[in-house]
ChimeraX commands (.cxc) that place a marker at each C-alpha (Angstrom):
marker #1 position 33.65,-54.43,118.69 radius 0.5
marker #1 position 31.48,-56.27,116.19 radius 0.5
marker #1 position 28.17,-54.80,115.07 radius 0.5
marker #1 position 26.11,-57.71,116.48 radius 0.5
marker #1 position 27.61,-57.20,119.95 radius 0.5
marker #1 position 27.22,-53.45,119.77 radius 0.5
marker #1 position 23.54,-53.78,118.79 radius 0.5
marker #1 position 22.92,-56.35,121.53 radius 0.5
marker #1 position 24.51,-54.18,124.22 radius 0.5
marker #1 position 22.54,-51.09,123.21 radius 0.5
marker #1 position 19.26,-53.05,123.08 radius 0.5
marker #1 position 19.82,-54.59,126.52 radius 0.5
marker #1 position 20.83,-51.23,128.02 radius 0.5
marker #1 position 17.74,-49.56,126.54 radius 0.5
marker #1 position 15.49,-52.31,127.91 radius 0.5
marker #1 position 16.99,-52.22,131.39 radius 0.5
marker #1 position 16.90,-48.41,131.54 radius 0.5
marker #1 position 13.26,-48.34,130.43 radius 0.5
marker #1 position 12.34,-51.00,133.03 radius 0.5
marker #1 position 14.34,-49.76,136.01 radius 0.5
marker #1 position 15.46,-46.19,135.28 radius 0.5
marker #1 position 18.76,-44.40,134.68 radius 0.5
marker #1 position 20.34,-45.74,137.86 radius 0.5
marker #1 position 20.19,-49.41,136.86 radius 0.5
marker #1 position 23.46,-51.32,136.88 radius 0.5
marker #1 position 24.46,-54.39,134.96 radius 0.5
marker #1 position 27.38,-56.67,134.23 radius 0.5
marker #1 position 28.51,-57.99,130.87 radius 0.5
marker #1 position 26.67,-61.20,131.71 radius 0.5
marker #1 position 23.40,-59.25,131.21 radius 0.5
marker #1 position 23.93,-59.56,127.47 radius 0.5
marker #1 position 23.80,-63.37,127.50 radius 0.5
marker #1 position 21.46,-66.15,128.58 radius 0.5
marker #1 position 22.56,-68.42,131.39 radius 0.5
marker #1 position 23.69,-70.90,128.78 radius 0.5
marker #1 position 26.96,-70.33,126.98 radius 0.5
marker #1 position 25.33,-70.25,123.54 radius 0.5
marker #1 position 27.90,-68.03,121.85 radius 0.5
marker #1 position 31.32,-68.32,123.57 radius 0.5
marker #1 position 33.06,-66.15,120.98 radius 0.5
marker #1 position 30.64,-63.26,121.54 radius 0.5
marker #1 position 30.84,-63.73,125.31 radius 0.5
marker #1 position 34.64,-63.51,125.19 radius 0.5
marker #1 position 34.45,-60.43,123.00 radius 0.5
marker #1 position 32.16,-58.74,125.55 radius 0.5
marker #1 position 34.35,-59.84,128.47 radius 0.5
marker #1 position 37.52,-58.58,126.78 radius 0.5
marker #1 position 35.92,-55.24,125.95 radius 0.5
marker #1 position 34.52,-54.87,129.48 radius 0.5
marker #1 position 37.43,-56.15,131.56 radius 0.5
marker #1 position 40.64,-55.68,129.57 radius 0.5
marker #1 position 39.86,-52.75,127.31 radius 0.5
marker #1 position 37.87,-50.53,129.67 radius 0.5
marker #1 position 38.78,-52.04,133.08 radius 0.5
marker #1 position 35.18,-51.64,134.21 radius 0.5
marker #1 position 33.85,-52.85,137.56 radius 0.5
marker #1 position 31.72,-55.97,137.67 radius 0.5
marker #1 position 28.56,-53.80,137.79 radius 0.5
marker #1 position 28.31,-50.51,135.91 radius 0.5
marker #1 position 25.47,-48.15,135.12 radius 0.5
marker #1 position 23.64,-49.09,131.93 radius 0.5
marker #1 position 23.68,-45.46,130.76 radius 0.5
marker #1 position 27.50,-45.43,131.06 radius 0.5
marker #1 position 27.86,-48.66,129.07 radius 0.5
marker #1 position 25.47,-47.44,126.38 radius 0.5
marker #1 position 27.42,-44.18,125.97 radius 0.5
marker #1 position 30.72,-46.06,125.68 radius 0.5
marker #1 position 29.32,-48.39,123.03 radius 0.5
marker #1 position 27.63,-45.63,121.03 radius 0.5
marker #1 position 30.98,-43.83,120.69 radius 0.5
marker #1 position 32.45,-46.81,118.82 radius 0.5
marker link #1:1,2 radius 0.2
marker link #1:2,3 radius 0.2
marker link #1:3,4 radius 0.2
marker link #1:4,5 radius 0.2
marker link #1:5,6 radius 0.2
marker link #1:6,7 radius 0.2
marker link #1:7,8 radius 0.2
marker link #1:8,9 radius 0.2
marker link #1:9,10 radius 0.2
marker link #1:10,11 radius 0.2
marker link #1:11,12 radius 0.2
marker link #1:12,13 radius 0.2
marker link #1:13,14 radius 0.2
marker link #1:14,15 radius 0.2
marker link #1:15,16 radius 0.2
marker link #1:16,17 radius 0.2
marker link #1:17,18 radius 0.2
marker link #1:18,19 radius 0.2
marker link #1:19,20 radius 0.2
marker link #1:20,21 radius 0.2
marker link #1:21,22 radius 0.2
marker link #1:22,23 radius 0.2
marker link #1:23,24 radius 0.2
marker link #1:24,25 radius 0.2
marker link #1:25,26 radius 0.2
marker link #1:26,27 radius 0.2
marker link #1:27,28 radius 0.2
marker link #1:28,29 radius 0.2
marker link #1:29,30 radius 0.2
marker link #1:30,31 radius 0.2
marker link #1:31,32 radius 0.2
marker link #1:32,33 radius 0.2
marker link #1:33,34 radius 0.2
marker link #1:34,35 radius 0.2
marker link #1:35,36 radius 0.2
marker link #1:36,37 radius 0.2
marker link #1:37,38 radius 0.2
marker link #1:38,39 radius 0.2
marker link #1:39,40 radius 0.2
marker link #1:40,41 radius 0.2
marker link #1:41,42 radius 0.2
marker link #1:42,43 radius 0.2
marker link #1:43,44 radius 0.2
marker link #1:44,45 radius 0.2
marker link #1:45,46 radius 0.2
marker link #1:46,47 radius 0.2
marker link #1:47,48 radius 0.2
marker link #1:48,49 radius 0.2
marker link #1:49,50 radius 0.2
marker link #1:50,51 radius 0.2
marker link #1:51,52 radius 0.2
marker link #1:52,53 radius 0.2
marker link #1:53,54 radius 0.2
marker link #1:54,55 radius 0.2
marker link #1:55,56 radius 0.2
marker link #1:56,57 radius 0.2
marker link #1:57,58 radius 0.2
marker link #1:58,59 radius 0.2
marker link #1:59,60 radius 0.2
marker link #1:60,61 radius 0.2
marker link #1:61,62 radius 0.2
marker link #1:62,63 radius 0.2
marker link #1:63,64 radius 0.2
marker link #1:64,65 radius 0.2
marker link #1:65,66 radius 0.2
marker link #1:66,67 radius 0.2
marker link #1:67,68 radius 0.2
marker link #1:68,69 radius 0.2
marker link #1:69,70 radius 0.2
marker link #1:70,71 radius 0.2
view
């Protein structure tokens, strides 16, 4: 995982957790605007989420943050 994606995921997880608590769930789409502004980064996130970790569509933000921090 590239450093820009890792930083983006951690920042989004921190924001969502602070807004909605430890039980908040999110999908990998949460890391991107509705526009496909960075298809390469989107595919990297999708590959990491779906193929590498076989995660469900929605996962707890705290779980995702822990997985990313271990990288």
